[in-house]
C-alpha positions in Angstrom: 0.0 0.0 0.0 1.4 3.4 -0.9 1.6 6.1 1.8 2.9 9.7 2.0 5.3 11.4 4.3 5.1 15.2 4.4 7.8 17.6 5.6 8.3 21.3 5.6 10.8 22.1 2.9 14.3 22.0 4.2 17.5 23.2 2.6 15.8 24.5 -0.5 18.4 26.1 -2.9 17.8 27.4 -6.4 20.6 26.5 -8.8 21.3 28.8 -11.7 18.6 30.0 -14.2 17.4 26.6 -15.5 14.8 26.1 -12.8 17.0 23.6 -11.0 17.0 23.3 -7.2 18.1 21.1 -4.4 16.3 20.2 -1.2 15.4 17.6 1.4 12.1 15.9 0.5 12.0 14.0 3.7 13.9 14.2 7.1 14.7 11.2 9.2 14.0 10.8 12.9 10.9 13.0 13.1 7.5 11.5 14.2 4.8 12.8 11.9 1.1 13.3 12.4 0.5 9.7 11.5 3.0 8.6 14.2 5.5 7.4 11.5 9.2 7.9 12.0 11.8 7.2 9.2 14.9 5.4 10.4 18.5 5.5 9.1 18.9 3.5 5.9 15.2 3.4 5.1 15.7 4.8 1.6 19.0 3.2 0.7 17.8 0.0 -1.1 15.2 2.0 -3.1 17.9 4.5 -4.2 20.1 1.6 -5.3 17.2 0.0 -7.2 16.4 3.2 -9.0 20.1 3.6 -10.0 20.2 0.0 -11.2 17.0 0.5 -13.3 18.0 4.0 -14.6 14.9 5.6 -13.1 13.9 8.3 -10.7 10.8 8.8 -8.6 8.2 11.0 -10.3 7.6 14.6 -9.4 4.0 15.7 -9.4 2.2 18.7 -8.0 0.2 17.7 -4.9 0.7 14.0 -5.7 -1.7 14.4 -8.7 -0.7 11.5 -10.9 -3.6 12.2 -13.3 -1.7 15.2 -14.6 1.7 15.3 -16.3 4.7 15.7 -14.0 5.8 19.2 -13.1 9.5 18.4 -13.0 12.1 15.7 -13.0 14.5 14.5 -10.3 18.1 14.4 -11.4 19.8 13.1 -8.3 19.0 11.7 -4.9 20.9 10.3 -1.9 20.4 9.6 1.7 22.6 11.4 4.1 22.7 11.9 7.9 19.7 14.3 7.7 17.3 12.6 5.3 16.5 12.2 1.6 18.4 14.8 -0.4 17.4 15.5 -4.0 18.3 17.7 -6.9 15.6 18.4 -9.4 14.5 20.6 -12.3 11.1 22.0 -13.0 9.7 21.6 -16.5 9.1 24.6 -18.7 5.4 24.1 -18.7 2.6 26.3 -17.4 2.3 24.3 -14.2 6.0 23.7 -13.9 6.8 27.4 -14.1 4.0 28.2 -11.7 5.3 25.8 -9.1 8.9 27.0 -9.6 7.8 30.6 -8.9 6.0 29.4 -5.8 9.0 27.5 -4.5 11.4 30.5 -5.1 9.0 32.9 -3.6 8.3 30.8 -0.5 4.6 30.4 -1.2 5.2 26.6 -1.6 7.1 25.4 1.3 6.5 21.6 1.7 7.4 18.4 0.0 5.9 14.9 0.4 7.2 11.5 -0.7 5.0 8.8 -1.9 6.3 5.4 -0.9 5.5 1.7 -0.3 6.4 0.2 3.0 8.7 -2.8 2.7 9.5 -3.1 6.4 8.2 -1.4 9.5 7.9 -2.0 13.3 5.9 -0.5 16.1 8.1 1.3 18.7 6.3 1.0 22.0 8.9 3.1 23.8 8.5 6.1 21.4 4.9 5.4 20.6 5.4 5.5 16.9 5.7 3.3 13.8 9.4 3.0 12.8 9.8 2.9 9.0 12.8 0.6 8.3 12.7 0.2 4.6 10.7 2.2 2.0 10.2 1.9 -1.8 10.2 5.5 -3.0 7.6 6.0 -5.8 7.4 9.8 -6.1 8.3 13.1 -4.4 6.0 16.1 -4.8 5.9 19.8 -3.8 2.7 20.2 -1.9 0.4 22.9 -0.6 -1.4 22.9 2.8 -0.5 19.2 3.1 -0.8 18.9 6.9 -4.3 20.3 7.0 -5.5 18.2 4.0 -4.0 15.0 5.4 -5.5 15.5 8.8 -8.9 16.1 7.3 -8.6 12.9 5.2 -7.6 10.9 8.2 -10.6 12.3 10.1 -13.0 11.5 7.2 -11.7 7.9 6.9 -12.1 7.4 10.6 -15.7 8.7 10.4 -16.4 6.2 7.6 -14.8 3.4 9.6 -17.1 4.2 12.5 -20.2 3.8 10.3 -20.7 7.6 9.8 -21.6 9.4 6.6 -19.7 12.2 4.8 -20.9 15.0 2.6 -20.6 14.9 -1.2 -17.7 17.4 -1.0 -15.8 15.2 1.5 -16.4 12.1 -0.5 -14.9 13.8 -3.6 -11.8 14.8 -1.5 -11.4 11.2 -0.4 -11.6 9.8 -3.9 -9.3 12.5 -5.3 -6.6 11.9 -2.7 -6.7 8.2 -2.9 -5.4 5.6 -5.3 -8.9 4.5 -6.3 -8.1 4.1 -9.9 -11.1 6.3 -10.9 -10.8 9.1 -13.5 -11.9 12.6 -12.7 -15.1 12.0 -14.7 -15.8 8.8 -12.8 -15.3 10.5 -9.5 -17.8 13.2 -10.5 -20.3 10.6 -11.5 -19.9 8.7 -8.2 -20.2 11.9 -6.1 -23.2 13.2 -8.0 -25.1 10.0 -7.5 -24.1 9.7 -3.8 -26.9 10.5 -1.3 -25.4 11.5 2.1 -28.6 10.8 3.9 -28.4 7.1 3.1 -25.8 4.5 3.9 -22.7 4.2 1.6 -23.2 0.9 -0.3 -20.8 -1.9 0.4 -19.0 -1.7 -3.0 -18.2 2.0 -2.4 -17.1 1.4 1.1 -14.8 -1.4 0.0 -13.3 0.9 -2.6 -12.6 3.6 0.0 -11.1 1.2 2.5 -8.8 -0.4 0.0 -7.7 2.9 -1.5 -4.4 4.6 -0.7 -5.1 7.6 1.6 -2.4 10.1 2.6 -1.0 8.6 5.7 
């Protein structure tokens, strides 16, 4: 199951005039809002595999994989602080827009999308230690903490048998790996009646989807 780790942008540095930059897309040792903590060496095997395959994680805006990437990652390594990357924004309308936001400080967070390979609950720290991660993508994000908290609350509400509004259902489907297109999401939400129970098929889809974690 894919999850996301969000961190306030650290060490951002613009490089030259080609929309290149370097930054940390994740920092180790911090316990995030989902009680996850990334340990030393968590990224190393994934980095080695990407190098062997000649690939890099994707760079989207706000994890939106329905839209074309806004940039490319050129380099990544794990150091004593976290996951350090060097990237370049694409010369597209959205790429330039995000670049200006990064340079101007309006966009100040990154989030990595990953698959958990190995993890273990740390009863002493009261957190989930991430031991090995498979890095899928790293994205500049906007208002990530608030959005993720809201999604966690909405999913908890569904798990307790509660109902959500049409707007909240749309958010859940948009921010999940449901496999639905934008048109399909609009059709699902337009036919959804909040005053009635969510049918079992839709509930199964939400429970099996990847929600920002």
